[in-house]
C-alpha positions in Angstrom: 37.6 17.1 24.4 35.5 14.0 25.3 32.3 14.2 27.2 32.7 12.8 30.7 29.9 10.4 31.8 27.3 12.0 34.0 27.8 11.3 37.8 24.7 11.0 39.9 24.4 10.4 43.6 21.1 9.7 45.5 21.1 10.5 49.2 24.9 10.5 49.0 25.2 7.1 47.2 26.7 7.1 43.7 24.8 5.2 41.1 26.9 2.5 39.3 25.0 3.1 36.0 23.7 6.7 36.0 22.7 6.9 32.3 19.1 5.6 32.7 18.5 7.8 35.7 19.8 10.8 33.7 17.3 10.1 31.0 14.5 9.9 33.5 15.5 13.2 35.1 15.5 15.0 31.8 11.7 15.3 32.0 11.4 14.8 28.2 9.6 11.6 27.4 6.3 10.0 27.0 4.3 7.0 28.4 1.2 4.9 28.4 -0.7 3.4 31.3 -2.3 -0.1 31.2 -4.4 -2.1 33.6 -3.3 -5.7 33.3 -5.4 -8.7 34.3 -4.2 -12.3 33.8 -1.3 -10.9 31.8 -3.6 -9.2 29.3 -4.8 -5.7 28.7 -7.5 -4.0 26.6 -6.5 -2.0 23.5 -3.0 -3.3 23.4 -2.5 -2.3 19.7 -3.6 1.3 20.6 -1.1 1.5 23.5 1.7 0.2 21.3 0.8 2.6 18.5 0.8 5.5 21.0 4.3 4.6 22.3 5.7 4.2 18.8 4.1 7.4 17.4 5.1 9.5 20.4 8.7 8.2 20.2 8.9 9.1 16.5 7.6 12.6 17.2 9.9 13.2 20.2 13.1 11.4 19.1 12.9 10.6 15.4 12.7 6.8 15.7 10.0 4.4 16.7 9.6 1.6 19.2 9.0 -1.9 17.8 5.9 -3.6 19.0 7.6 -6.9 19.6 10.2 -5.2 21.8 7.6 -3.4 23.8 5.5 -6.6 24.3 8.6 -8.5 25.5 9.6 -5.7 27.9 6.1 -5.7 29.4 6.0 -9.5 29.7 9.5 -9.5 31.3 8.6 -6.9 33.8 5.4 -8.7 34.8 7.4 -11.9 35.3 10.1 -10.1 37.2 7.5 -8.7 39.5 5.7 -12.0 39.8 2.4 -10.5 38.8 -0.4 -11.4 36.4 -2.6 -8.5 37.6 -1.0 -5.1 37.8 -1.0 -1.4 36.9 1.7 -1.1 34.3 3.3 2.0 32.9 5.7 2.1 29.9 7.9 5.2 29.6 9.8 6.1 26.5 12.9 8.3 26.9 15.6 9.0 24.2 17.9 6.1 25.2 15.7 4.2 27.6 12.4 2.4 27.9 11.2 2.0 31.5 8.4 -0.4 32.6 6.9 0.0 36.0 4.7 -2.7 37.6 2.5 -1.8 40.6 -0.6 -3.0 42.4 -3.7 -3.3 40.1 -6.0 -0.3 40.4 -9.4 -1.0 42.0 -11.8 1.2 40.0 -14.3 3.4 41.9 -17.4 3.9 39.7 -18.8 6.5 42.1 -20.1 9.7 40.5 -17.4 12.3 40.0 -17.4 16.1 40.8 -15.3 18.1 38.3 -13.9 21.6 38.8 -13.1 23.6 35.6 -9.7 25.3 35.4 -8.2 27.5 32.7 -5.4 25.2 31.6 -4.6 23.2 28.5 -1.7 20.7 28.4 1.2 21.6 26.1 1.4 19.1 23.2 -1.9 17.8 24.5 -2.1 15.0 21.9 0.9 13.3 23.6 0.8 11.4 26.9 4.0 13.0 28.0 5.9 13.1 31.3 6.3 16.2 33.4 2.6 16.9 33.8 3.1 19.5 36.6 0.2 21.7 35.4 -2.4 19.0 35.4 -1.2 17.6 38.8 -1.2 21.1 40.3 -4.8 21.7 39.1 -6.0 18.2 40.2 -4.6 18.8 43.7 -6.3 22.2 43.8 -9.6 20.6 42.8 -9.2 18.0 45.5 -8.6 20.7 48.1 -11.8 22.4 46.9 -13.8 19.1 47.4 -13.8 17.9 43.8 -12.6 14.6 42.3 -11.0 15.8 39.1 -10.0 19.0 37.3 -11.6 19.8 33.9 -9.1 21.5 31.7 -10.4 24.3 29.5 -9.0 26.6 26.9 -9.8 30.1 25.6 -13.5 31.1 25.8 -14.1 28.1 28.1 -13.4 25.5 25.5 -13.6 22.1 27.2 -10.6 19.9 26.5 -10.2 16.9 28.9 -9.8 16.0 32.5 -6.5 16.2 34.3 -6.1 12.4 34.0 -9.3 11.6 32.1 -11.3 12.1 28.9 -14.7 13.6 29.3 -17.8 12.8 27.2 -21.3 14.3 27.2 -24.6 12.6 26.4 -27.2 14.5 24.4 -29.7 11.7 24.5 -28.6 10.1 21.3 -24.8 10.1 21.1 -21.7 10.8 23.1 -20.1 14.1 22.4 -16.3 14.2 22.8 -14.8 17.7 23.1 -12.3 18.7 20.4 -10.2 21.3 22.2 -6.6 20.1 22.5 -6.6 16.7 24.3 -5.1 13.2 24.4 -7.2 10.6 22.7 -7.3 8.0 25.5 -7.3 4.3 24.8 -10.6 3.8 26.7 -12.1 6.7 24.8 -11.0 5.2 21.5 -12.4 1.8 22.3 -15.8 3.4 23.2 -15.9 5.6 20.1 -15.7 2.4 18.0 -18.6 0.8 19.8 -21.0 3.6 20.6 -22.6 6.5 18.6 -20.0 9.2 19.1 -19.4 12.7 17.7 -16.3 14.8 18.3 -17.2 18.5 18.3 -16.4 21.7 20.2 -17.9 22.0 23.7 -17.7 25.1 25.9 -18.5 25.7 29.6 -21.6 27.6 28.4 -22.8 24.4 26.7 -22.8 22.3 29.8 -26.4 22.8 30.9 -27.6 21.5 27.5 -26.4 17.9 28.0 -28.4 15.2 29.7 -25.4 13.4 31.3 -21.7 13.3 31.5 -19.0 10.7 32.1 -15.2 10.4 32.4 -12.9 7.6 31.1 -9.3 6.5 31.5 -7.3 3.3 31.7 -8.7 2.8 35.2 -12.3 2.6 34.0 -15.4 4.7 33.5 -17.4 6.8 35.9 -20.4 9.1 35.7 -20.1 12.8 36.4 -22.7 14.3 38.8 -21.5 17.9 38.7 -19.2 20.3 36.9 -18.8 23.4 38.9 -22.4 24.3 39.6 -23.9 22.3 36.7 -25.5 19.1 38.0 -26.1 16.0 36.0 -28.4 13.0 37.0 -26.6 9.7 36.9 -28.2 7.9 33.9 -27.9 4.3 35.0 -29.1 3.0 31.6 -26.5 5.0 29.8 -23.7 3.9 32.2 -24.7 0.2 31.8 -24.6 0.6 28.0 -21.2 2.3 28.1 -19.8 -0.3 30.4 -21.1 -3.1 28.3 -19.5 -1.5 25.2 -16.2 -1.3 26.9 -16.4 -4.9 28.1 -16.8 -6.0 24.5 -13.2 -5.0 23.9 -11.1 -8.1 24.1 -8.2 -8.7 26.5 -5.0 -8.9 24.5 -2.0 -11.1 25.6 1.5 -9.7 25.5 3.1 -12.9 24.4 
């Protein structure tokens, strides 16, 4: 007995080639998110390594860097953009590149609400992030900007869509509970005194400042739950300067 091809209709209209959509609907895949300016991005090698490593772990084969670069370049040309927010998704039989408006970063101080949730397979930037989206929306309804994901005994992991770092006056402390190593986080760890170590909610008052990072940029944190932090302008200028030292890498 042969397997019949999947049939998919959207709003009553059959898709002529349903296979790619079927892959997307599986909910089993991974991605990376890039901010592109003048057809370049920061940390390109880290993004490509993330995609290749995740694909090997999920599907047993890698994604060639040259192919990924060509797919991103082609999508940018197809969209007629040199500045954009780009996402590259890896599914078992499909690589999807989306091109959207460039994100305008808001460096305003962030309010974080801690929640008891750790992402499954947190070291992967995987699709299907219902839990983190659920908690981030709940945080927004409560008047916060971001959810801070925590594990057993209040172990701090990461933000719903960010990494979090704490400043002890000498170095950045990056929590080691299960988390995704973000590209912006990795770029900063190379350029600033940084120490990965466990952090719990009980530790929060001991730090002098806090900040969050992701592909969109860097922002200070002014409060986590009821723990307030002053915005250290000197620290933020130093962190931003370190980030801007990272070169913009071309795709071609």
